[in-house]
N, C-alpha and C positions, 0 to 999 in steps of 0.2 A: 722644544720652545726654551730660547734663553732665559735664564732667570734674571729678574729685574734687581740689579745690585745697588741701586741708588738709596741712599740714606734719606730719612725724613727730613723735611726742611727745618732748620733751625727755628725754634719757637722765637718769634718777634717779641722783643722787650716792650712792655707796656710804658707809654710815656707818662710822665708826671699828670699832664694835663687830662689824658684819657682816664687814668686811675682816679683822680679827683673828680671826675664827672660820672664816673661809673654809677648806676643807680645805688647799689649798696652803700659805697663810700659817700655819695651826695646825701643819701638820707642820714647817715651817721653825722656828717658835718652839719647838717641843717638841725638835727635833733639837739646837738651838742652846743653849737655856736649861734643858732638862730639867726639874728640880722647881721651877725659879724661874719658869716659864712662867705659872702661874695669877696670881701676884702681879703680874708685869709686864703682863698683859693687863688686870686690873683697875685698876691704877694709871693706865694710859695713858687708859683709858675714864673714869675719875674725872677726869683732868686735863681731858679734852675736855668732860666734863659741866659743869665749873667755868668753863670758858672758851670761850664762844661763837666767838671768833676761831680758837682752835685747832681747834675742830669743823669748820670751814670749810676747813681745810688738807687737802691731799691725805694719805690714810691712809698710803700707802707711805712717804711723806716724814716723817710724824710717827713711824712706827715706827722709821725710820732714826735720827731724833734721839734717841729714848728708849733705841735700843740703844747710842748712845754712853755714855750715863749708866750703864747696866747694865754694860757692859764696864769702866768705871771703879769700879764699885761705890759710886755716888754716888746718893743718893736724889733723885728728881725731886719735891721737895717746896718749895714757895715758902717755907713756914714755917721750914724749915731753911737754906735759902740755900746749899746746895752746889752744885746744878746745875739749870738751868732749860731748858725749851722754850719760846722765845719767838716769837710770830706777828707777821711783818713783812708789808707789802703792797707788791707790786711789780706795775707794770702792771694794777692791779685785781684781782690774785691773793694770796691769803693763802699766805705761805711760812713753814713752822715752820723754826726755827734753833736749834741746841743751843749753850748758853753755860754754862760752868763759873763759878761763882760764887768770890770770892777766899776764903771759907771752904772752898771745895772744893779749891782749890790747897794751902791749909794742911793739910787733911785728907792730901792725897797725899803731903806732905812728912813729915808725922808717921809714916805707915806705913813710910817707910824705915828709922827708928830711927836716923837718922844726924843729926837736929837737935836741938841742945839749945836754942836759942831761934829763933823765927820770929815776926816781927811785921809789921804795916803800919798806919800812923798818920799823921793830919795833923800838919803842924808849924806852929807860930804864931810871929809875929815874936818874935825875941830868945830863942827856946828852944834853938836850936843854932847852933854854929860849924861850917862845914863845909869841909874841905880838899879842893879838887877834884882835887889831885895824888895824895895818898894815899888818898882816899875816906873819911878819918877824919871822924867826926861827933862833936863834944863836946857833951853835953846840959847845959844850964844852968838846968834846972828848968821846971816847968809854969807857963804865963802864959795861963790860961784866958780872960782877958779881951782878949788880944791877937788881931788879925785872923790868918786862916789864910794863910800865905805859900807852903805847898808842902806835898808828901807825900813820906814815907819808907818804905822797907823794909828789914829787917834780918835777917840770919840768922847763927847762930853754929852751927857743927857740932860734934859730939861730939869730934872731933879737934883742936879749937881753932880752925880756920879761920873767920873771920868776914868779912862783906861788907854793904855797905848800898847802897841806890840811893835819891837824893833828886832829886825833880823840882819845880821852882817851879810856882806857880799858872800862870805864863806858858807854861811848857813843857807842863804839862797840858792847857791851853787849846789850844794848837798841836796836840798829839796828838790832841785830839778833832775838831777841825776837819779835820785829815789824813785820819782814819780813819773818821770818821761823816759821811756825806753828809747823814743825816737832821738831825744837830746843825747842819751847815753851813746846811741849808735853815731850820731853826729860826731861827738867827741873822739870815738874810737876810729871812725872812718874819714875824719877831716871833711865833713859835709856841712850842709846848711839846710836841713829840711824842716826842723823843728822851729816853733816860734822862739823857744828859748835860745836859739842859735842866731836869730835875727836881731842885730843891734837895735833896730827901731821897735820891734815888738817886745823885746825883753823887759824894759822897763814896766810896760802894762802888766806882763805876766807876774813880775815881782811885786808890784804895787797891789794887784789882785790877790797875791798870796798872802802878804801881811794883813790886808784888809779883812779877807775871808777868814783867816785865823782868829783876829781880834773879834770880829761879829760873832764867829761861832762860839767863842768862849765867853764873852762879856756882853754881847749885845743883846738886844730883846728879841727872843726867839718866837717870833710869831708864827702863824700857819703858813703865811706866804714865805717866810724865810725858810721854813722846814722844807718847804717844797722846792725852793730854790737850790737849797744845799743837797737835796736828795736827787734833783734831775741834772745838775751840773756834771757834765762829762768828766770833770777833774776829780770827782769823788769816785771812791771805789765801790765796784759792783759786787753784788752778792756773791759771785763766783770767784772773786779776789783778783779778778783781771781789771785793770783800769782802762778807761777810754783812751788815755793818752798812751797807753803801752802798745801802740801800732805806728806805722809809718805815716806821717803827716804828708799830705799832697801840699807841694809849694805852690803858693797862692799869692796873689796881691791883696794887700789889706790896707785900707785906708789909715792915713796917720792919725792917732787919736790925740786930742787936745789934753793938756795936763789936767788932773783932777784939782779942783778949787776947794778951799775951805768953804763949807756951806753953813750959813747961820740962819736958823729958823725963827 
């Protein structure tokens, strides 16, 4: 009798919808989210329907990323720009990562009720004089035709405390090269796969860098902020590997509006 040499059928990948509606997962979500569960499920399914790269990610990891946004009460809506689940590729496998947007950082700061002003913006040549000893920055007026030379974040608390963080374009570039291997690969191979390589996305990345650095050093570190900093995929993991240290999947991202000075 001839031997059966056929291989077992390849295990079918579980869809995000099936995973979320499985009894064990459904019970976990119900216990954790209560009345917010239906919205969470529908939003995550919609995200995957709109992005084929996300749909290829492990459903359990996707749910974990989305739970980070839910815990911070930030909507996972690209059009709003508060938080994202972004697919990366590592060793041929799609990996979802949670990232908070710079507008998400501003939102968390506003919720504390302790900020009078908070802003992040580009700085053009001749616009400021910066005292590196005191940290004081004197603004000399808008120069829209001048080249961008750096980025600055500024906060003023309701108690009168003020602080700012200025990084030159060179420092921003060094930061991107140090913490984003995908950007380093782009520079080496003359590609455009990282958000740091995208002329439209790079300003948002730079503004988030200075704002996050300022808030992490001088901001009011609430429990919500600590959770945001810990879950943001740009932060270093315990293993020492950074979430950005993988190949980013090229994807369309909505244009984000400029951050505005917010007065409370």
